[in-house]
C-alpha positions as CSV (number, residue, x, y, z in Angstrom):
1,M,-15.3,9.7,-28.5
2,Y,-12.2,8.0,-28.8
3,R,-8.6,9.7,-28.5
4,I,-5.4,8.8,-30.6
5,L,-2.1,9.3,-28.1
6,T,1.4,9.1,-29.3
7,D,4.8,8.4,-27.2
8,D,4.9,12.2,-26.3
9,D,1.4,12.3,-24.9
10,L,2.3,9.1,-23.1
11,K,5.5,10.7,-21.6
12,Q,3.5,13.8,-20.6
13,A,0.4,12.1,-19.2
14,L,2.4,9.5,-16.9
15,D,5.9,9.8,-15.1
16,M,7.5,6.5,-14.0
17,P,6.3,6.4,-10.7
18,A,2.6,6.8,-12.1
19,V,3.6,4.0,-14.7
20,V,4.9,1.4,-12.0
21,A,1.6,2.3,-9.9
22,C,-0.7,1.7,-13.0
23,I,1.3,-2.0,-13.7
24,E,1.5,-3.0,-10.1
25,Q,-2.5,-2.1,-9.7
26,A,-2.8,-4.5,-12.9
27,I,-0.5,-7.4,-11.4
28,A,-2.6,-7.1,-8.1
29,A,-5.8,-7.6,-10.3
30,R,-4.4,-10.8,-11.7
31,A,-4.2,-12.4,-8.3
32,E,-7.9,-11.3,-8.1
33,G,-8.8,-13.0,-11.2
34,A,-9.6,-9.8,-12.6
35,L,-6.6,-9.8,-15.3
36,V,-7.2,-11.9,-18.3
37,A,-3.8,-12.6,-19.9
38,P,-3.5,-15.3,-22.5
39,P,-0.2,-16.1,-24.2
40,R,0.7,-14.0,-27.2
41,F,0.0,-15.3,-30.5
42,A,1.4,-14.4,-33.7
43,V,0.4,-13.9,-37.8
44,E,2.8,-14.7,-40.1
45,A,3.1,-13.0,-43.5
46,G,6.0,-13.4,-45.7
47,E,9.1,-12.1,-44.2
48,G,7.6,-11.2,-41.0
49,G,4.3,-10.9,-39.3
50,L,2.4,-9.1,-36.4
51,V,2.2,-10.3,-32.8
52,F,-0.6,-9.6,-30.6
53,T,-0.9,-9.5,-27.1
54,A,-4.5,-9.1,-25.7
55,G,-6.0,-8.9,-22.1
56,A,-8.5,-7.2,-19.8
57,E,-8.4,-5.6,-16.5
58,T,-11.6,-5.9,-15.1
59,R,-11.3,-4.6,-11.5
60,Y,-10.0,-1.1,-11.5
61,A,-9.3,0.3,-15.2
62,K,-12.1,-1.8,-16.6
63,V,-10.6,-2.3,-19.8
64,V,-10.1,-4.9,-22.6
65,G,-7.8,-4.4,-25.8
66,F,-4.4,-5.5,-27.3
67,R,-0.9,-4.3,-28.4
68,V,0.2,-5.3,-31.7
69,Y,3.9,-5.2,-33.2
70,D,5.7,-6.3,-36.4
71,T,8.5,-8.7,-36.7
72,Y,9.6,-7.5,-40.1
73,P,13.5,-6.9,-40.5
74,D,13.0,-3.5,-41.5
75,D,13.3,-1.1,-38.2
76,S,12.2,2.1,-39.9
77,H,10.2,4.8,-38.0
78,D,7.0,3.7,-39.7
79,H,7.2,0.3,-37.8
80,E,5.3,1.6,-34.8
81,Q,3.3,-0.5,-32.0
82,L,-0.2,-0.1,-31.6
83,V,-2.4,-0.6,-28.4
84,A,-6.3,-0.3,-28.6
85,V,-8.2,0.2,-25.6
86,F,-12.0,-0.5,-25.2
87,D,-14.3,-0.3,-22.4
88,S,-14.7,-4.1,-20.8
89,Q,-18.4,-3.3,-19.6
90,T,-19.5,-1.6,-22.7
91,G,-17.1,-2.3,-25.7
92,A,-16.9,1.1,-26.7
93,L,-13.5,2.0,-27.9
94,R,-11.8,4.4,-25.4
95,G,-8.6,5.3,-27.4
96,V,-5.6,4.0,-29.4
97,L,-1.8,4.4,-28.5
98,I,0.6,4.7,-31.5
99,G,4.5,4.3,-30.8
100,R,7.0,2.4,-29.3
101,L,7.2,3.4,-25.7
102,A,4.4,1.6,-24.1
103,G,6.2,-1.9,-24.4
104,A,9.3,-0.7,-22.9
105,L,7.6,1.2,-20.2
106,R,5.2,-1.6,-19.0
107,T,8.1,-4.2,-19.1
108,A,10.2,-1.9,-16.7
109,A,7.5,-1.4,-14.7
110,I,7.0,-5.1,-14.2
111,N,10.5,-5.7,-13.2
112,A,10.4,-2.5,-10.8
113,V,7.4,-4.1,-9.1
114,A,9.5,-7.3,-8.7
115,I,12.3,-5.1,-7.3
116,R,10.0,-3.6,-4.9
117,H,8.6,-6.9,-3.6
118,M,11.7,-9.1,-3.9
119,A,15.1,-7.1,-3.3
120,R,16.3,-7.2,0.3
121,P,15.6,-3.9,2.3
122,G,18.4,-1.5,2.3
123,A,19.6,-2.6,-1.2
124,Q,21.9,0.3,-2.5
125,V,23.8,-0.8,-5.7
126,L,21.8,-1.5,-8.8
127,G,23.8,-3.3,-11.5
128,V,22.9,-3.4,-15.3
129,L,24.1,-5.6,-17.9
130,G,23.3,-4.3,-21.2
131,A,23.0,-0.6,-22.3
132,G,20.4,-0.8,-24.9
133,F,17.0,0.8,-25.4
134,Q,15.2,-1.4,-22.8
135,A,17.9,-1.1,-20.2
136,G,17.8,2.7,-19.7
137,Y,13.9,2.4,-19.0
138,H,14.5,-0.4,-16.5
139,L,17.2,1.5,-14.7
140,Q,14.7,4.5,-14.6
141,A,12.0,2.3,-13.3
142,A,14.1,0.6,-10.7
143,A,15.1,3.9,-9.4
144,A,11.4,4.9,-9.0
145,V,10.8,1.9,-6.2
146,R,14.1,1.8,-4.2
147,P,16.7,4.7,-3.5
148,F,19.5,3.4,-4.9
149,T,22.8,5.4,-4.1
150,R,24.6,4.4,-7.4
151,V,24.4,2.3,-10.5
152,L,27.1,0.1,-12.2
153,V,26.6,-0.9,-15.9
154,Y,28.3,-3.2,-18.1
155,S,28.2,-4.0,-22.0
156,R,30.3,-5.3,-24.7
157,S,31.0,-2.1,-26.3
158,A,33.0,0.5,-24.2
159,G,31.6,3.2,-26.3
160,R,27.8,2.3,-25.4
161,R,28.2,1.5,-21.6
162,Q,30.0,5.1,-21.4
163,A,27.3,6.9,-23.1
164,F,24.5,5.0,-21.4
165,A,26.1,6.0,-18.2
166,A,26.5,9.6,-19.0
167,H,22.8,9.9,-20.5
168,W,21.1,8.1,-17.5
169,A,23.0,9.9,-14.8
170,A,21.6,13.1,-16.3
171,Q,18.2,11.7,-16.3
172,T,18.1,10.1,-13.1
173,G,20.5,12.2,-10.9
174,L,22.2,9.1,-9.7
175,P,25.9,8.2,-10.1
176,V,25.9,6.0,-12.7
177,Q,29.4,4.6,-13.7
178,A,30.3,2.1,-16.6
179,L,32.6,-0.5,-15.7
180,D,35.1,-3.0,-18.0
181,A,33.8,-6.4,-16.9
182,A,30.4,-8.1,-16.3
183,E,32.1,-9.8,-13.1
184,A,32.7,-6.5,-11.4
185,V,29.0,-5.4,-12.0
186,V,27.3,-8.7,-10.7
187,R,29.7,-9.0,-7.7
188,Q,28.9,-5.7,-6.3
189,A,25.2,-5.5,-7.3
190,D,22.4,-5.7,-4.6
191,V,19.9,-5.7,-7.3
192,L,20.9,-7.1,-10.9
193,I,19.0,-6.3,-14.3
194,C,20.0,-8.4,-17.1
195,A,19.0,-6.5,-20.1
196,T,20.8,-8.1,-23.1
197,N,19.8,-10.2,-26.1
198,S,22.7,-12.7,-25.6
199,T,21.9,-16.3,-26.3
200,T,24.9,-17.5,-23.8
201,P,25.2,-16.9,-20.2
202,V,26.6,-13.3,-19.4
203,L,27.3,-13.8,-16.2
204,D,28.7,-16.8,-13.7
205,A,26.1,-17.7,-11.0
206,A,29.0,-17.7,-8.6
207,W,29.7,-14.1,-8.7
208,V,26.1,-13.3,-7.5
209,R,26.1,-12.6,-3.7
210,P,23.8,-13.9,-1.0
211,G,21.1,-11.3,-0.9
212,T,21.2,-10.3,-4.3
213,H,17.9,-10.0,-6.4
214,V,18.3,-10.5,-10.2
215,N,15.9,-9.5,-12.8
216,T,15.9,-11.0,-16.4
217,I,14.2,-9.6,-19.3
218,G,12.1,-11.5,-22.2
219,P,11.9,-15.2,-23.3
220,K,14.8,-17.4,-22.3
221,F,15.3,-20.9,-23.6
222,A,16.9,-24.1,-23.0
223,G,20.3,-23.6,-24.3
224,A,19.9,-20.1,-25.4
225,S,19.6,-17.9,-22.2
226,E,21.7,-14.9,-20.8
227,T,21.1,-16.5,-17.4
228,P,22.8,-19.7,-16.4
229,P,20.3,-22.5,-14.7
230,E,22.9,-22.6,-12.0
231,L,21.7,-19.0,-10.8
232,A,18.0,-20.4,-10.4
233,Q,19.4,-23.4,-8.6
234,R,21.0,-20.9,-6.2
235,S,17.6,-18.8,-5.9
236,R,15.5,-19.2,-2.7
237,V,12.6,-17.6,-4.5
238,I,11.8,-17.7,-8.3
239,A,8.9,-15.7,-9.6
240,C,7.4,-14.9,-13.2
241,D,5.0,-12.4,-14.2
242,S,3.3,-15.1,-16.5
243,P,3.8,-18.6,-15.9
244,Q,1.4,-19.4,-18.7
245,Q,3.4,-17.4,-21.3
246,A,6.8,-19.0,-20.1
247,A,5.1,-22.3,-20.9
248,A,3.6,-21.3,-24.1
249,Y,6.6,-20.5,-26.4
250,G,7.4,-22.6,-29.1
251,R,10.6,-23.5,-27.4
252,P,11.3,-24.8,-24.2
253,F,11.9,-22.1,-21.5
254,F,15.0,-22.3,-19.6
255,L,13.8,-23.8,-16.5
256,S,11.3,-26.2,-18.1
257,G,11.7,-29.6,-16.7
258,T,13.6,-28.6,-13.8
259,P,12.9,-28.5,-9.9
260,E,13.3,-24.8,-10.5
261,W,10.2,-24.7,-12.8
262,E,8.2,-26.3,-10.4
263,R,9.3,-23.6,-7.9
264,M,8.4,-20.8,-9.6
265,V,5.5,-18.7,-8.4
266,D,3.2,-15.7,-10.1
267,L,4.6,-12.4,-9.1
268,S,1.0,-11.2,-8.3
269,E,1.0,-13.8,-5.5
270,I,4.2,-12.2,-4.1
271,V,2.7,-8.4,-4.7
272,T,-0.7,-9.2,-2.8
273,G,1.1,-11.1,0.0
274,R,0.2,-14.8,-0.9
275,R,3.7,-15.8,-1.3
276,P,6.8,-14.2,0.4
277,G,9.2,-12.3,-2.1
278,R,12.2,-13.8,0.2
279,H,12.6,-15.5,3.2
280,S,15.7,-13.6,4.5
281,E,18.2,-10.9,3.6
282,Q,20.6,-13.8,2.5
283,D,18.4,-15.1,0.0
284,I,19.3,-14.9,-3.7
285,T,16.0,-14.2,-5.7
286,L,15.4,-14.4,-9.3
287,F,12.6,-12.9,-11.4
288,C,11.8,-14.0,-15.1
289,S,10.1,-11.4,-17.0
290,V,8.2,-12.6,-20.0
291,G,5.6,-10.2,-20.8
292,L,2.1,-10.1,-19.2
293,A,-0.5,-9.5,-21.4
294,G,-3.2,-6.9,-20.5
295,T,-0.6,-4.7,-18.6
296,E,0.1,-2.4,-21.7
297,V,-3.7,-2.0,-22.1
298,A,-3.7,-1.0,-18.5
299,L,-1.0,1.6,-18.9
300,A,-2.6,2.8,-22.1
301,A,-6.0,3.4,-20.5
302,A,-4.2,5.3,-17.6
303,A,-2.7,7.8,-20.4
304,L,-6.0,8.0,-21.9
305,Q,-7.7,8.7,-18.6
306,V,-5.3,11.3,-17.6
307,T,-5.6,13.4,-21.1
308,T,-9.2,13.0,-21.0
309,D,-9.5,14.6,-17.4
310,R,-7.1,17.6,-18.6
């Protein structure tokens, strides 16, 4: 008998450390050849369409399935995402997760795994550029893997960054301070999360101190990226959760055709110790998150298992 879960069920079933552990396990399965994660595909229909990310994790969770979300301009509450989970051994439907939280949580958790394995030991200051829906969960996930002593945030709207700081300070118990300039955040950060939708650079690579780890979120295209190419040039290690997805976009990835693209490694290789996350405490490291398919299926499967066991 299959179950249908909502965002509320997901939040009750898994706290952030459990979400990160689930996603880290799926990433490790990828290095073992047990995570099938093809690039996403879309079905266009009039003013919008549907985007599918399908995948299978056959080593630990033993599931196969997909997530689907729409691209219509209307963003009302009936525009939900759906994750369907099937047993990878029998094909039986285990359950369905409906809501908007799964995508944000698994993306935040992927980025937290990168922080765990790529940020230098002793990193204390977390910087966040952006104060939207994604940024908050990335802050929470980062705090689940490293004992940050303070968080600095900047976004263009003073009201939004101040509200963000107050909300996430209450949620995490960390001191979260809103600053008036991106440069002030970047220059102090040991770990920097770029969580904006800007198509122009939101930082100067020269602001990034030696030893800093930087996370970017979502597709970045040549000539349309919040992250300047110079940052990648300064980075000793560059990783991506799905180089195949980065190569499959309809537009060139912001590092395509550069020596930095050739140096980019799969995050799963770092997680399993096959590649170093950094070579020294002075290295700048860069993680490019594009969305590893199959991870949301593993996450939904974990929530389904917890609710079934109760």
